[in-house]
C-alpha positions as CSV (number, residue, x, y, z in Angstrom):
1,X,-67.6,100.4,57.3
2,X,-68.2,100.9,52.7
3,X,-71.3,102.8,51.7
4,X,-71.3,101.4,47.7
5,X,-72.9,104.2,44.8
6,X,-76.2,101.9,44.2
7,X,-77.3,99.0,46.1
8,X,-80.1,96.0,44.8
9,X,-82.2,94.4,47.2
10,X,-84.3,91.0,45.8
11,X,-85.8,90.1,49.0
12,X,-88.0,92.7,50.8
13,X,-87.2,91.1,53.9
14,X,-84.0,92.3,54.3
15,X,-85.1,95.8,54.4
16,X,-86.2,96.7,57.5
17,X,-87.0,100.4,59.6
18,X,-83.4,100.2,60.6
19,X,-82.1,99.9,56.8
20,X,-80.9,96.5,55.0
21,X,-80.6,94.2,57.3
22,X,-78.5,91.2,55.5
23,X,-76.4,91.4,51.9
24,X,-78.3,92.9,49.0
25,X,-78.3,91.2,45.8
26,X,-76.0,93.3,44.0
27,X,-73.9,96.5,44.7
28,X,-72.4,98.9,42.1
29,X,-69.7,101.1,42.5
30,X,-69.3,104.4,39.7
31,X,-65.4,105.0,39.7
32,X,-63.8,108.3,40.7
33,X,-60.5,109.3,39.9
34,X,-60.0,109.7,43.8
35,X,-61.5,106.5,44.5
36,X,-60.8,104.1,42.1
37,X,-58.4,102.3,43.5
38,X,-60.0,101.9,46.7
39,X,-63.4,100.9,45.2
40,X,-61.6,98.2,43.4
41,X,-59.7,96.3,46.2
42,X,-60.5,97.6,50.1
43,X,-64.9,98.1,49.1
44,X,-64.4,94.7,46.6
45,X,-63.2,92.5,49.1
46,X,-65.3,93.8,52.0
47,X,-68.2,93.5,49.8
48,X,-67.2,89.8,49.3
49,X,-66.6,89.0,53.2
50,X,-70.0,90.1,53.8
51,X,-71.4,87.8,51.1
52,X,-72.7,90.3,48.5
53,X,-73.2,87.8,45.5
54,X,-73.0,90.8,42.9
55,X,-70.7,93.6,42.7
56,X,-70.5,95.8,39.6
57,X,-68.1,98.5,39.0
58,X,-69.0,101.6,36.3
59,X,-65.8,103.4,35.5
60,X,-67.1,106.8,33.3
61,X,-63.9,107.3,31.9
62,X,-63.6,104.0,29.3
63,X,-67.9,104.1,29.6
64,X,-67.4,100.4,30.8
65,X,-68.9,98.5,33.4
66,X,-67.3,95.0,35.4
67,X,-69.6,92.3,36.6
68,X,-68.0,90.2,39.5
69,X,-69.9,87.0,40.9
70,X,-68.7,86.1,44.5
71,X,-66.7,82.8,44.4
72,X,-65.9,81.5,48.1
73,X,-64.2,85.0,49.7
74,X,-63.7,86.5,46.6
75,X,-65.4,87.9,43.4
76,X,-64.9,86.6,39.7
77,X,-64.8,88.9,37.0
78,X,-67.7,87.5,34.6
79,X,-68.4,89.9,32.3
80,X,-66.9,93.2,31.0
81,X,-69.2,95.3,28.7
82,X,-68.2,98.7,26.7
83,X,-69.6,101.7,25.4
84,X,-71.4,100.0,22.4
85,X,-72.0,96.6,24.2
86,X,-75.3,95.0,25.3
87,X,-75.2,94.2,29.4
88,X,-76.6,91.1,29.9
89,X,-76.5,88.6,32.6
90,X,-77.4,84.8,33.1
91,X,-78.1,85.6,37.1
92,X,-80.7,88.2,35.9
93,X,-82.5,86.8,33.7
94,X,-84.1,89.8,31.2
95,X,-81.5,92.6,31.9
96,X,-80.7,93.9,28.8
97,X,-78.8,97.0,29.4
98,X,-77.5,98.8,26.3
99,X,-74.7,101.1,27.7
100,X,-74.7,103.3,24.1
101,X,-77.7,105.0,26.0
102,X,-76.2,105.2,29.8
103,X,-73.3,107.4,28.2
104,X,-75.3,109.4,26.4
């Protein structure tokens, strides 16, 4: 079993009294020195196999966010954003996250 740091569910029908019953739209992992390798390999592979369409990795050390999109059974990097960038994403219209404000 794997647990992400953050889960985004866009379909309310997936949420029940038991929890989330289906693949959430997005899972986010915040890296730490002890979990970096695990988050980038084992967890990423597991989330892709579960059909989760989006997997983002937040790296506090480099102040960066990597956005992956599921393609078949694996994830493909579709965007990498550094501390001065504004994160935008074609699959999330209207999303504009200025990373400089995130790292204050």
